C-alpha positions in Angstrom: 0.3 -3.9 -22.0 0.0 -0.2 -21.0 1.6 2.2 -23.5 3.9 5.0 -22.4 1.2 7.7 -22.7 -1.2 5.7 -20.5 1.5 5.2 -17.8 2.2 9.0 -17.8 -1.5 9.7 -17.4 -1.9 7.3 -14.6 1.3 8.6 -12.9 0.2 12.2 -13.3 -3.1 11.5 -11.7 -1.5 9.7 -8.8 1.0 12.6 -8.3 -1.8 15.1 -8.4 -3.9 13.1 -5.9 -0.9 12.8 -3.5 -0.3 16.6 -3.8 -3.9 17.5 -3.1 -4.1 15.0 -0.1 -0.9 16.4 1.5 -2.0 20.0 1.1 -5.5 19.3 2.5 -4.2 17.3 5.4 -1.6 19.9 6.2 -4.2 22.6 6.3 -6.6 20.5 8.3 -3.8 20.1 10.9 -3.4 23.9 10.9 0.2 23.8 9.7 2.0 26.1 7.4 4.3 24.7 4.8 7.3 25.9 6.9 6.0 24.1 10.0 5.4 20.9 8.1 8.9 21.1 6.6 10.4 21.5 10.1 8.4 18.7 11.6 9.1 16.3 8.7 12.8 17.1 8.5 12.5 18.4 4.9 12.7 21.9 3.5 10.1 24.5 2.5 11.0 24.2 -1.1 10.4 20.4 -1.0 7.0 20.9 0.6 6.0 23.5 -2.0 7.1 21.2 -4.8 5.3 18.2 -3.3 2.1 20.2 -3.0 2.4 21.4 -6.6 2.8 17.8 -7.8 6.4 18.0 -9.0 7.1 14.5 -10.3 10.7 14.4 -9.3 10.4 14.6 -5.5 12.3 11.9 -3.6 10.4 9.0 -2.1 12.1 9.0 1.3 11.1 12.6 1.8 7.6 12.0 0.6 7.3 9.1 3.2 8.6 11.4 5.9 6.0 14.1 5.1 3.2 11.5 4.9 4.2 10.0 8.2 4.3 13.4 9.9 0.7 14.1 8.7 -0.5 10.6 9.8 -0.9 9.4 6.2 0.4 6.2 4.7 1.7 5.4 1.2 0.1 2.3 -0.1 0.9 0.4 -3.3 -1.8 -1.8 -4.8 -2.1 -3.9 -7.8 -1.8 -7.5 -8.9 0.8 -9.6 -7.2 3.4 -11.2 -9.4 
């Protein structure tokens, strides 16, 4: 069983990776944070927090941003 500290470490790495991927993809598309916010139906503050890896961003908005950038959220692991 994974202890709490290990879960936080795994989650932190996943959030950091997501933040980096969103930022890099946005820049590759030549979009500003403001433009991405408008295209994805979110706000500038949300995009900024997402790219900084704030762990409390809401999943529905994350999915909207990823979809706008042509990215997908994938969950992997052992099936129950």
